[in-house]
C-alpha positions as CSV (number, residue, x, y, z in Angstrom):
1,M,0.2,0.0,0.1
2,K,1.2,3.7,-0.9
3,P,2.0,5.8,1.5
4,M,-0.4,9.1,2.6
5,R,0.0,11.5,-0.5
6,C,1.1,14.9,1.6
7,A,-0.5,18.0,-0.1
8,W,0.7,21.8,-0.2
9,L,-0.5,23.9,2.8
10,C,0.3,27.2,1.4
11,A,3.1,29.9,0.3
12,L,4.5,31.1,3.5
13,S,5.2,35.2,4.6
14,L,8.7,36.0,5.7
15,A,7.3,37.5,8.8
16,A,5.0,34.0,9.6
17,A,5.6,32.4,13.0
18,C,4.6,29.0,13.5
19,A,4.1,27.3,16.4
20,G,5.0,23.8,17.8
21,P,7.8,22.1,19.0
22,R,10.9,21.4,17.4
23,D,12.7,18.4,18.4
24,T,16.6,19.3,18.2
25,A,18.1,16.5,20.3
26,T,20.7,14.2,18.6
27,A,22.7,11.4,19.9
28,T,25.9,10.2,18.7
29,D,26.3,6.8,17.1
30,P,29.4,5.0,18.1
31,R,29.2,2.5,15.2
32,L,31.8,2.5,12.5
33,A,30.9,0.8,9.2
34,G,31.2,-2.6,8.2
35,P,33.7,-3.7,5.6
36,G,35.1,-0.9,4.0
37,T,36.0,3.2,5.0
38,P,35.0,3.1,9.1
39,V,32.3,6.8,9.1
40,E,30.9,7.9,12.8
41,L,27.2,9.0,12.5
42,Q,24.8,11.9,14.2
43,A,21.4,11.2,14.1
44,T,18.6,14.2,14.3
45,A,14.8,14.2,14.2
46,P,12.7,15.7,12.8
47,V,10.6,18.5,13.5
48,M,7.0,17.9,15.2
49,C,4.8,18.6,12.2
50,P,2.7,21.9,12.7
51,D,-0.9,22.9,12.8
52,P,-1.6,23.6,9.2
53,S,-4.1,26.6,10.6
54,L,-1.1,28.6,11.8
55,R,0.5,28.9,8.6
56,E,-0.2,32.3,6.6
57,Q,-1.3,31.9,2.7
58,V,0.8,35.0,1.6
59,P,3.4,34.9,-0.9
60,M,7.1,35.4,-0.3
61,H,8.1,39.2,-2.0
62,T,11.6,39.3,-2.7
63,G,13.7,40.8,-5.2
64,A,12.4,39.2,-8.0
65,L,11.2,40.8,-11.5
66,P,8.8,43.5,-11.8
67,T,5.3,42.5,-13.1
68,E,6.3,44.3,-16.7
69,P,10.0,43.2,-16.9
70,P,12.7,45.1,-19.7
71,E,11.9,44.1,-22.8
72,G,13.4,40.2,-23.6
73,S,14.2,39.8,-20.3
74,W,11.8,36.8,-20.1
75,T,14.3,34.5,-22.7
76,W,16.5,34.2,-19.8
77,G,15.9,32.8,-16.4
78,A,15.4,33.7,-12.8
79,G,17.0,30.6,-10.8
80,L,18.1,30.6,-7.4
81,V,20.6,29.3,-4.6
82,A,20.0,27.3,-1.6
83,G,22.2,27.0,1.1
84,D,23.1,27.0,4.8
85,F,25.7,30.0,4.2
86,D,25.3,31.3,8.1
87,L,26.0,27.6,9.4
88,D,22.8,28.1,12.0
89,G,21.5,25.0,10.5
90,Y,18.4,26.4,8.8
91,V,19.1,27.0,5.0
92,D,19.0,30.4,3.4
93,L,18.2,31.8,-0.2
94,L,20.2,33.4,-2.6
95,L,18.0,35.0,-4.9
96,P,19.1,36.9,-8.4
97,G,17.4,39.3,-10.0
98,F,17.9,41.8,-12.9
99,W,18.0,44.7,-10.9
100,R,19.0,43.4,-7.4
101,T,20.3,40.2,-5.6
102,E,18.8,39.7,-2.6
103,L,19.2,37.1,0.3
104,F,17.1,35.7,2.9
105,A,18.2,33.7,6.2
106,G,16.4,30.7,7.1
107,R,14.4,30.5,10.5
108,P,12.4,27.9,12.0
109,Y,9.8,26.3,10.2
110,G,10.6,27.1,6.6
111,V,9.9,30.9,7.2
112,F,12.8,33.3,5.8
113,E,13.7,37.0,6.6
114,R,15.6,39.3,4.6
115,A,19.5,39.4,5.3
116,E,20.7,43.0,5.0
117,G,24.3,43.4,4.7
118,R,25.6,40.5,3.5
119,L,26.0,40.8,0.1
120,P,28.2,42.9,-2.0
121,S,26.4,46.5,-2.6
122,T,27.3,46.7,-6.3
123,G,28.1,44.3,-9.6
124,L,25.2,41.5,-8.7
125,T,22.5,43.2,-10.9
126,G,21.8,41.1,-14.4
127,G,21.5,37.8,-12.2
128,S,20.1,34.9,-13.5
129,G,21.0,32.2,-11.2
130,G,23.8,30.2,-9.8
131,A,25.3,27.4,-7.7
132,A,26.5,26.9,-4.1
133,A,29.8,25.0,-3.3
134,D,32.8,25.2,-1.0
135,Y,35.1,26.0,-3.4
136,D,38.3,27.0,-1.2
137,G,37.8,24.1,1.9
138,D,37.4,26.4,4.9
139,G,33.9,24.5,5.3
140,D,31.1,27.3,4.1
141,L,29.2,27.4,1.1
142,D,30.6,30.0,-1.2
143,V,28.1,31.0,-4.9
144,L,28.7,31.3,-8.5
145,L,26.4,33.5,-9.6
146,T,25.8,33.4,-13.6
147,R,24.4,36.7,-14.7
148,F,22.7,37.5,-18.4
149,N,25.2,40.2,-20.4
150,F,27.4,40.7,-17.3
151,P,30.3,38.8,-16.2
152,D,29.6,36.3,-13.9
153,V,30.7,36.4,-10.1
154,L,32.3,33.9,-7.6
155,L,30.9,35.0,-4.2
156,R,33.7,34.1,-1.3
157,N,31.5,33.4,1.6
158,D,33.3,34.8,5.0
159,R,31.6,33.7,7.6
160,G,28.0,34.1,6.4
161,A,29.2,37.1,4.3
162,F,29.8,37.1,0.9
163,V,33.2,38.8,-1.0
164,D,33.0,39.3,-5.1
165,V,36.6,37.5,-5.6
166,S,35.5,36.9,-9.5
167,A,38.7,38.6,-10.5
168,Q,41.6,37.5,-7.8
169,A,40.1,34.0,-8.7
170,G,40.7,34.0,-11.9
171,L,36.9,34.1,-13.8
172,S,37.3,36.0,-16.9
173,G,35.7,38.9,-16.7
174,V,33.7,38.7,-20.2
175,A,30.3,39.5,-20.0
176,S,28.4,36.8,-21.3
177,R,24.3,35.3,-21.3
178,S,25.8,32.8,-18.4
179,M,22.8,30.3,-17.3
180,A,24.0,26.8,-15.9
181,S,26.7,26.8,-13.4
182,S,27.9,23.2,-11.8
183,W,30.9,22.5,-9.5
184,G,32.2,18.6,-9.4
185,D,36.2,17.4,-9.6
186,L,36.8,17.2,-13.2
187,D,40.6,16.1,-12.8
188,G,40.5,14.0,-9.8
189,D,42.8,16.1,-7.7
190,G,40.0,16.5,-4.8
191,D,39.2,19.5,-5.4
192,L,36.2,21.4,-7.0
193,D,36.0,22.7,-11.1
194,L,33.4,24.7,-12.4
195,F,31.3,24.7,-15.6
196,V,29.3,27.7,-16.7
197,G,27.1,27.0,-19.5
198,V,26.3,29.8,-21.6
199,Y,23.7,31.0,-24.2
200,G,23.9,33.5,-26.8
201,E,21.6,36.6,-28.7
202,V,18.9,35.1,-30.9
203,D,18.3,36.8,-33.9
204,E,14.5,36.8,-34.2
205,S,14.8,38.6,-37.1
206,E,15.9,35.8,-39.5
207,E,13.2,34.1,-41.7
208,D,13.2,31.0,-40.3
209,P,10.4,29.7,-38.0
210,E,12.5,26.2,-37.7
211,H,15.9,27.7,-36.1
212,R,18.2,25.6,-38.5
213,S,21.0,28.6,-39.6
214,F,21.6,30.4,-36.1
215,E,25.1,31.6,-35.6
216,P,27.2,29.8,-32.5
217,A,26.7,30.9,-29.4
218,E,28.7,32.3,-27.0
219,R,31.6,30.5,-25.7
220,S,30.9,28.7,-22.3
221,F,33.4,28.6,-19.5
222,L,35.6,25.6,-17.6
223,Y,37.5,26.9,-15.1
224,E,40.2,24.6,-13.2
225,N,40.5,24.8,-9.7
226,L,44.2,25.6,-8.6
227,G,43.9,24.2,-4.7
228,D,44.9,28.0,-3.7
229,G,42.0,29.8,-4.1
230,T,42.1,30.6,-8.0
231,F,41.1,28.9,-10.9
232,A,42.5,28.5,-14.1
233,D,40.4,29.3,-17.6
234,R,40.5,25.7,-19.5
235,S,37.8,26.8,-21.9
236,D,39.6,25.8,-24.3
237,W,39.4,22.4,-23.4
238,L,35.7,22.0,-24.1
239,P,35.0,21.0,-28.1
240,D,33.2,23.6,-30.2
241,A,29.9,21.6,-30.0
242,V,29.6,22.8,-26.1
243,H,30.5,26.3,-27.2
244,D,28.3,26.8,-29.9
245,G,25.2,25.0,-28.3
246,Y,22.4,27.4,-26.8
247,T,22.9,25.9,-23.3
248,F,19.9,26.5,-20.9
249,A,21.0,23.7,-18.1
250,G,23.9,20.6,-17.4
251,G,26.8,20.1,-15.5
252,W,28.6,16.9,-13.6
253,F,27.3,13.8,-13.6
254,D,28.7,9.9,-13.5
255,L,26.4,8.3,-15.9
256,D,28.8,5.4,-16.2
257,N,29.4,4.9,-12.9
258,D,33.7,4.8,-13.1
259,G,34.0,7.9,-10.5
260,W,34.9,10.7,-12.7
261,L,32.4,13.1,-13.3
262,D,31.4,13.2,-16.9
263,L,29.7,16.0,-18.3
264,Y,26.1,16.3,-19.7
265,V,25.3,19.8,-21.6
266,V,21.6,20.7,-22.3
267,N,20.6,23.1,-25.6
268,D,18.2,25.4,-26.7
269,F,17.3,25.1,-30.2
270,G,18.9,21.5,-31.0
271,Q,18.2,21.4,-34.3
272,S,20.9,24.0,-35.3
273,F,23.0,22.7,-31.5
274,P,22.3,19.4,-30.1
275,S,22.6,18.4,-26.4
276,V,26.4,17.5,-25.8
277,L,27.8,14.6,-23.4
278,L,31.2,14.3,-22.7
279,W,32.7,11.3,-20.6
280,N,35.2,11.9,-18.2
281,R,38.6,9.9,-19.0
282,Q,40.9,10.2,-15.9
283,G,40.3,14.1,-16.4
284,T,40.1,14.7,-20.2
285,L,36.6,14.9,-21.7
286,V,36.1,13.1,-24.7
287,P,33.2,13.9,-26.9
288,D,30.7,10.7,-27.1
289,G,29.7,11.7,-30.4
290,G,25.9,10.0,-30.3
291,R,26.6,6.7,-29.4
292,S,24.7,6.9,-25.7
293,G,21.3,8.4,-27.1
294,L,21.7,11.4,-25.5
295,D,23.1,14.4,-27.6
296,V,19.5,14.8,-28.7
297,S,18.1,17.8,-30.5
298,I,15.7,19.6,-28.5
299,T,14.6,22.8,-27.6
300,G,16.2,22.1,-24.1
301,M,15.0,24.0,-20.9
302,G,16.2,22.4,-17.7
303,V,17.1,19.1,-16.7
304,G,16.0,16.4,-14.1
305,V,18.3,13.5,-12.7
306,G,17.6,10.5,-11.1
307,D,17.6,6.5,-11.4
308,L,13.9,6.4,-11.8
309,N,14.3,2.4,-13.0
310,E,16.2,1.8,-10.4
311,D,19.4,-0.1,-12.4
312,G,21.9,2.1,-10.6
313,V,22.4,4.7,-13.5
314,D,20.9,7.7,-13.7
315,D,18.0,8.4,-16.0
316,L,17.6,12.4,-17.3
317,L,14.1,14.1,-17.6
318,M,14.2,17.4,-20.0
319,T,12.3,20.1,-20.1
320,A,11.3,21.6,-23.5
321,W,8.6,23.7,-25.8
322,N,5.5,21.8,-26.7
323,G,6.8,18.6,-25.0
324,N,9.2,16.7,-22.6
325,H,12.1,14.1,-23.0
326,L,12.9,11.3,-20.4
327,L,15.9,9.2,-21.1
328,L,15.8,6.2,-19.5
329,S,19.2,4.1,-19.2
330,G,18.8,1.0,-21.1
331,V,20.9,-2.0,-22.0
332,G,24.0,-1.4,-24.0
333,G,24.7,1.7,-22.2
334,R,22.7,3.5,-24.0
335,W,19.5,6.1,-23.2
336,F,15.6,5.6,-24.9
337,D,13.3,8.6,-24.8
338,Q,10.3,7.5,-23.0
339,G,8.5,10.8,-22.2
340,V,4.8,9.8,-24.3
341,G,4.9,6.6,-22.3
342,Y,5.0,8.0,-19.5
343,G,2.6,10.4,-19.4
344,L,4.9,13.4,-18.8
345,Q,3.8,15.8,-21.7
346,N,2.4,19.0,-21.4
347,D,-1.2,19.6,-21.1
348,L,-2.3,22.5,-23.9
349,D,-5.8,22.3,-22.4
350,R,-4.3,23.8,-18.7
351,A,-2.4,26.0,-20.9
352,Q,0.8,24.4,-20.1
353,K,3.3,25.2,-23.3
354,V,6.8,26.0,-22.1
355,A,8.5,24.3,-19.5
356,W,12.1,25.1,-17.4
357,G,13.0,24.3,-14.5
358,V,12.3,19.9,-13.5
359,E,14.1,17.2,-10.8
360,L,13.5,14.2,-10.3
361,V,12.6,13.8,-6.6
362,D,10.2,11.9,-4.1
363,M,7.5,14.9,-3.4
364,D,5.2,12.0,-1.6
365,N,7.7,9.7,0.1
366,D,6.7,6.5,-1.6
367,G,10.0,5.2,-2.8
368,D,9.5,6.7,-6.3
369,L,10.9,9.5,-8.2
370,D,8.4,12.3,-8.9
371,A,8.8,15.5,-11.3
372,P,8.1,18.6,-10.2
373,M,8.3,21.0,-13.5
374,A,7.6,24.9,-13.4
375,Y,6.4,26.6,-16.0
376,G,6.2,29.6,-18.0
377,D,6.2,32.4,-21.0
378,L,9.1,32.6,-23.2
379,D,8.6,35.9,-25.0
380,A,5.9,38.4,-27.2
381,V,7.9,36.7,-29.9
382,Y,6.5,33.0,-29.6
383,V,3.0,32.2,-29.4
384,A,2.1,31.1,-25.8
385,P,0.0,31.8,-23.0
386,P,1.6,34.1,-21.0
387,L,0.7,32.3,-17.4
388,Q,1.2,28.7,-17.4
389,P,0.5,26.4,-14.3
390,D,3.4,24.2,-12.8
391,A,3.2,20.5,-12.6
392,L,3.8,18.2,-10.4
393,Y,4.1,14.7,-12.1
394,L,3.8,11.7,-9.6
395,R,4.9,8.1,-10.3
396,T,1.6,6.0,-9.8
397,E,1.6,2.2,-8.7
398,A,1.3,1.6,-12.7
399,G,4.6,3.1,-13.4
400,D,3.4,5.8,-15.6
401,F,3.2,10.0,-14.8
402,V,0.3,11.8,-13.3
403,D,-0.1,16.0,-13.2
404,D,-1.2,15.8,-9.5
405,A,-0.2,19.7,-9.2
406,P,-3.8,21.1,-8.8
407,T,-4.3,18.6,-5.7
408,W,-1.0,19.9,-4.3
409,K,-2.4,23.4,-4.9
410,I,0.6,25.0,-6.6
411,N,-1.0,24.5,-10.1
412,H,-1.6,28.8,-9.9
413,P,-0.7,30.4,-13.5
414,S,2.6,32.7,-13.0
415,V,6.0,32.6,-14.9
416,G,7.9,30.1,-13.9
417,R,11.5,29.5,-14.0
418,G,13.5,27.8,-11.9
419,F,13.5,26.3,-8.1
420,V,14.8,24.0,-5.4
421,A,13.3,21.1,-3.9
422,H,14.4,20.8,-0.5
423,D,13.3,19.8,3.1
424,F,13.2,23.3,4.2
425,D,11.3,23.0,7.7
426,D,12.6,19.8,8.7
427,D,9.6,17.0,8.6
428,G,10.8,14.7,6.2
429,Y,8.7,16.3,3.7
430,L,9.8,18.1,0.6
431,D,9.2,21.2,-0.1
432,L,9.4,24.2,-3.3
433,V,10.8,27.4,-3.6
434,R,9.9,28.4,-6.9
435,R,11.2,31.9,-9.1
436,D,8.0,33.7,-10.7
437,L,9.0,36.4,-13.3
438,G,5.8,38.0,-12.8
439,G,5.7,38.2,-9.8
440,P,7.1,37.4,-5.7
441,T,8.6,34.3,-4.9
442,L,6.8,31.4,-3.7
443,V,7.7,28.9,-1.1
444,S,5.5,26.5,-0.4
445,L,5.3,23.7,2.2
446,S,4.1,20.4,2.0
447,Q,2.0,18.8,5.2
448,C,3.7,15.3,6.5
449,G,2.2,12.3,5.5
450,D,3.0,8.6,7.0
451,G,5.3,7.7,4.3
452,A,9.3,7.0,5.5
453,W,12.2,9.4,4.1
454,L,16.4,9.7,5.3
455,R,18.0,12.6,4.6
456,V,22.1,12.4,4.4
457,R,24.8,15.4,5.0
458,L,28.1,13.8,4.1
459,R,31.3,15.4,5.6
460,D,34.7,14.6,3.9
461,R,37.9,16.6,4.7
462,A,39.0,19.0,2.6
463,P,39.1,20.9,0.1
464,N,35.7,18.8,-1.0
465,L,34.1,19.0,2.6
466,H,30.6,18.1,1.5
467,A,31.4,15.6,-0.4
468,I,29.9,16.6,-3.9
469,G,29.9,13.9,-6.4
470,A,29.1,11.1,-3.9
471,R,26.6,8.5,-4.2
472,I,24.7,7.4,-1.3
473,T,22.6,4.3,-2.2
474,A,19.9,2.1,0.4
475,H,19.7,-1.2,0.1
476,V,16.4,-2.4,1.1
477,A,14.6,-6.1,0.6
478,G,16.4,-6.4,-2.8
479,R,15.2,-2.7,-3.8
480,R,17.8,0.2,-4.3
481,F,17.4,3.8,-3.6
482,M,20.0,6.2,-4.9
483,G,20.8,9.8,-4.3
484,V,23.8,12.0,-5.7
485,V,24.8,14.4,-3.2
486,R,25.3,17.7,-6.1
487,A,26.2,21.2,-6.6
488,G,23.8,22.8,-9.5
489,G,23.7,21.2,-12.5
490,T,19.9,20.2,-12.4
491,N,16.7,22.3,-12.7
492,H,17.0,25.3,-14.3
493,A,19.5,28.0,-13.3
494,S,19.4,26.4,-10.2
495,G,20.8,25.0,-7.1
496,G,19.9,23.2,-3.9
497,P,22.2,22.5,-0.2
498,P,24.8,19.7,-0.8
499,E,22.8,16.5,0.5
500,V,21.1,14.1,0.0
501,H,16.8,12.9,0.4
502,L,15.8,9.3,-0.3
503,G,11.9,8.5,0.2
504,L,11.6,5.1,1.0
505,G,7.6,4.4,1.3
506,D,6.9,2.0,4.1
507,V,10.0,1.2,4.9
508,D,11.0,1.4,8.8
509,R,14.3,0.5,8.5
510,I,17.3,0.3,5.8
511,D,19.0,-3.1,5.7
512,A,22.5,-1.2,4.1
513,L,23.0,2.1,3.4
514,V,26.0,2.5,1.1
515,I,28.3,5.7,0.6
516,Q,30.5,6.1,-3.0
517,W,32.9,8.4,-1.8
518,P,34.7,10.9,-4.1
519,G,37.6,9.1,-4.9
520,G,36.8,5.8,-4.7
521,D,36.4,4.7,-0.9
522,V,33.2,3.4,0.1
523,S,31.4,2.8,3.4
524,R,28.7,0.8,4.7
525,V,26.3,1.0,8.1
526,F,23.6,-1.5,8.2
527,D,20.5,-1.5,10.0
528,V,19.8,2.3,9.6
529,S,16.5,3.8,10.7
530,S,14.3,5.6,8.6
531,R,12.8,9.5,9.1
532,Q,15.9,11.0,10.5
533,I,18.8,13.4,9.2
534,L,22.1,11.6,9.2
535,D,24.8,12.8,9.0
536,I,27.8,11.0,8.0
537,T,32.1,11.9,8.6
538,K,34.6,9.5,6.8
539,A,36.3,9.2,10.2
540,Y,40.6,9.0,9.0
541,R,42.6,7.2,11.3
């Protein structure tokens, strides 16, 4: 039997207060792992679910774009970055915007309040998105802020306050239409390198309705972390197929499970510049050349990544214009498009025309991955409804997907783009923070249900303290539930905290939790209780 489905409570006000006790008791578990690299465990109980009547239904007003943005601004996205930037135990929100970029501090029960004086006062206009990672290994999360028609900005976190170190760190300083960003260890030296995917100027004066004669886009960026706080520009390591594409999404994913992070780039206008997969062969990026089935020609807007068919290999769900694409892993190291058969197509009767942000996550904790998806208009050039309702594709017992957004009350029309799915109120169920180019940012908190879950936060040694790239697999009675610690790369111009959330259905105890650490070490912990936040620290002895 599937566990009770949760439903959305509301969109929260910044000042809303929620009553109810919070269980902050922690207990250190002295057990070491079984065969493999030893670890130390610390478990935290979830927050008691508060009374829904105590929450106000007021949207979160932020520095989002005004109702009528400047001409052409709807062609680029508004993403967001989430992470515990001040190390107080609550996840904060960095919201890039055309006029300004703002920071909101997380508070108990999923409440946020504006954080003044912690961002540089200048140089952050034109923000499109970003991703958080601890690139300098000092213990706090830094942020790469992508900007549209401005140079990208590297914000170093100094105890909760951000400092612009772009120039001294070696970022290019070239004004670009940057959209995608992702942190990962390209060369296996232990520190985090950086990919920035760039769009380009679209000349709509061309009489080319099929978009087959575009000029190449602006060049994307690849930065090698030198381990001393600076980066070397290695963009020439990327083939022309990456530079030429109009990149909206993509980043580092270990698609062949060899311990090396591959680079997958999702492009718009795929008729001219298809998406590109580069295999990582021990630090050298090698084009796939279309052999895997991932170099697809679509109008790619965003990407969700997860193991839908439980074969231990990532599957990819890509949003597009007039339809979405689900690429499932199969035989021979290939992926096959199953989007139509699984029911993941836009509902034109509900004015769903253009999909943007997407994730593959378990929203109802029933043990199957679901797909929240943001919809919104592009601009006046294309024929599309100006406001479009978001979708929440829930996996059914038959294995296909059904859009249940109306039931969850997250289907109001908006100009959606990027979002972050994370358990902001620590009750074990994923919440959503969504950007709306036509209005305020929306924080939707889910009600609690009876589905089991596990949140895992890893701690490795410097420089990759958050173990970006680690793979976590829960083994239960012949099933396996997998998640990967990521730093950007999925969704649309957005990045969440570096941790893993696993929905587990009716599982009370996990037979074995296997952690594949960056660098190849493997840890195993047996007989793990579900419904807890588990901090796992790699033990070096």
